[in-house]
N, C-alpha and C positions, 0 to 999 in steps of 0.2 A: 852648331856652328853654321853647317850649310843651310838650314831651314832659315836663320836669321839674315844671312848674308844673301840667299836667293830673294828672300822679301825685299831685303834694302835695294839690290839691283833691280828688281822689277818694279818697286815704287821710282826710283829715279829714272829709268827708261820710261815711264808711262806717260806718254804724250798725251793723254787726256787731262793730264794733271799740270796745273800751272807749274813753273820751276820752283817757286818758293814752296807750295804745298807736297811736290814730289820730294824737295830736300828734308822737310819736316818728317815724312812718311820714312823715307830712307834712313834719315838719323834716328828716327824712333827705334826702326827695326834692328839697329845696331845697339842701341842702349845697354841691352841684357847681356851684351858679350863682355868678357874680362879685357879690361884695358878702353871701354867703350862708354862707361857709365858717366863720365864727365869729360869736359873738355871736347871742343870740335873740331881741333887740327887732325887728328888720326881718321876720326870718322869722315872728314871732308875728303881727305886724299883718297880713302877706300870709294867714296861715292862718285869722286872726280874720276878715277879711274873705271868705273862701271859705265860712266855716261859723260865721256869730256866735252860735247858739245852743249850739255844742259847743266854741268856743275862747275863750281869752282872751288879751289882750295882757301879753306878759312884758318888763318893763322895769325900769329901777332902782326905779321907785316901787313896783311890786308886789314887787320883790325886798325892799325896805324894809319894807313892808306884813307880808309873811309873815314876816320876821325880827323884826318887832315883837311878832308873835303865838307865838313861840318855834318858828318854822318855818325853819331856816335852808337854803338849798338851795346846794350847793358848785358851785364853776365848773367843773363837769367835762361831759363828752359828755353828754347825755340829759338836760339839766336843763330844758328845756321841758317834757318830759314830765312830769318828778318835779313841775313847777310845777302842770301840769294834774291830777295825782294829788292833791296837796297840796289845791288847789282843791276837788277832788271830796269829799275828807275833810271839809273845812270846812262844805262844803254838807249832808254827811249828818248832821254833829252839830249843825247850827243849829236854831233855833227854826223852828217850822211856817212862817211866812211867807217867811222866809228860804231855806228849804230849795228853793223854786221859782225861786230866781235863776239866771239862766245864768252861765257862767263869766264873761263878759264884763261882766255887772253885778258880778261878785265882784271881778274885778281892777279896776274902778273904785272901789268901796268900799277895797280894800287901799291905792290909791294915796292915798287920804285919811287912811289912819292916820298918826299921828306916828312920823318915824324914831327909833330907839333911838340914841342916841350912846352911844359907849363912855365906861364910867365913868371919871373922872377919876383919874390916879395918886394912891395915898394918901401921904401926908407921913410 
């Protein structure tokens, strides 16, 4: 456990890696631990605690927020890294004051967006 978490912390804090690549490396380091084989929410919380200025929590609320902005994330391997990449793109395109937000501040804002409901079937 210590070896895996040390590798995950080192990966997400590695400033030589882009945030998405670091997220993928950190997530991969945790994958062998019990409870971290699938699902990104617990792993993203651990990785965000290790590097709050470079990470975001990925959960159903963040997923729904991204989706409401037209950014769907497939439920396949590498989703957490794709989430961080999407947040980086959002921040790069954001107005001046928002560009300085951390990924964690961004995921908090995403969780406040209304979720898109599927359109009702037409009669």
